[in-house]
Structure formats: C-alpha cells, structure tokens
N, C-alpha and C positions, 0 to 999 in steps of 0.2 A: 579482517573482513567481519564486521558486525552484522552483516546480512545472514551469517550462519546462525548466530544466536537469535536474530529475529525470526528466521524460518523455524528453528526449533520451537520457539514460543508459539508462533502460528499453529504448527502441527499438534502442539500440547492442548491449546485452547480448543482447537476443532475436535481433536478426539475426545476430549473431555465432555463437550457438548454433544457429541454424536452419541454417547451412552452406549458404547459397544457396537453400535451399527457400523457397517462399512461405508466409508466416504468415498464418493465417486467424483466429486468436484468441489473446489473452493475458489471463491472469488474474493481478491483482495484489491482494495484501492491503495494507490502508492502515488503521493503527491510528488511532482517533479522538484520540489524545493524541500522535500523532507530529509535529503541527505541519505536516501536508501536507494540503492541501484536495483531497479527491477529485474535486470538481466541476472544479478548475482542471486536474488531470491529464487528465480526459476532454475538457475544451475544447481542451488542446493536443495530444492524441494524433494526431487526423487530420493536423494541420498537420505535425508532426514525421514522421510516418510517411510521408508523401508522398515518392515516389521511392525508397523503401526496399523490403526484402522484406515490410514489414509494411503496405504500403499497402493499404487496404481491410479491414484486420483489425479485428475487434471487440474492444474493451477492456472487460473485465469486472472491476469493482472490488468487492472484498468489504471492507466497513468492519468494523473489529474494535473492539468496545466495550472501553473502559477499565475494568480490574479492579485492585483493590489489596487487600493485607493489611497491616493495622495492626501495627506491631512491638510496640505497648505492650499491646494487648488481644488481638490474634490474629485479630480480626473480618476476614472478606474481604467486599468489597463493591464495587459498580460505581461508578466515579468518572467524571463528565463532564468533569473538568479535571485537570490535574497537581497541583494543590495543594488538591484537595477534602479536607477533614479527615474522619477518623473520626467516627462518632457519639459516641466517647468524648472526642472534642476533640483528639486527637493528629494531628499532620501529619507523623509518622515512619512512612513508609509503604515498602512494597516493591511495586512496579508489576509486576503478573503479566502483564497484557496491554493492548493499546491503543497501545503505541509502534512496533508493527511497521510495516515498509515493505519488502516483499519481493515478487519476482515468483514466484508459485505454480506456474503452468503455461503452456504455450504449445500452440497446435493448429497442426499443419502440414498443408499440402494434400499428397494423396497423390502419390507418385512417378510420373512416367508410364512 
C-alpha cells in the first residue's frame, strides 16, 4: 500500500509548513487517474498524524474526475481510466485532469 508512504509525506510536509502550530485540517486533491486510493489515504491519516502537529486534524479529500482531449479529433471527454479510448476510437489522448495529487490547503489553530 503506497498510500501509507504518501500519507507520511503529506503529514511531514504540512507539519513543516505549520512551523510548530497545531493543524486542525488538511485539504488534499486526489485525481481518480493518479493511482492513489482516496479511501486508503483517509484510513492511514489518523495513524500517521498521531503524535504530530496534525494529531486530531480533519483530512478533506477532493477527488478530481479524469478528463482527456483526443489528439485525433479534438474531443474533450470524461475518462474513468487512463486508457479509455475516445468515441472516435483513438487512444492518443492528452490528460487534462485526474492525475493530481497535491496538498491544497491547511487550517491552523489560532495562536494564543
């Protein structure tokens, strides 16, 4: 499960950016074509965050639908998988969205 390593990296990046402040929430964009299972990230988050500035923080995951543009006919369409062909039959595509994996934002507790 590579999601465990990804979750560790997310926690580490956010904890470093928080500079010692307590983190109450993290929002992550996960593309449906990225190969990362959003449910697995959510499952790992609380365990990985334990003992860090993110302990008790809420993880918000925005799943991004896959979209592609066909190089042959120019059609733009939703694609549920990386190798979904265009309706014209071509598999020569430019993926526009769905491969994202990024930390969108974090919420910090007010300083005392």
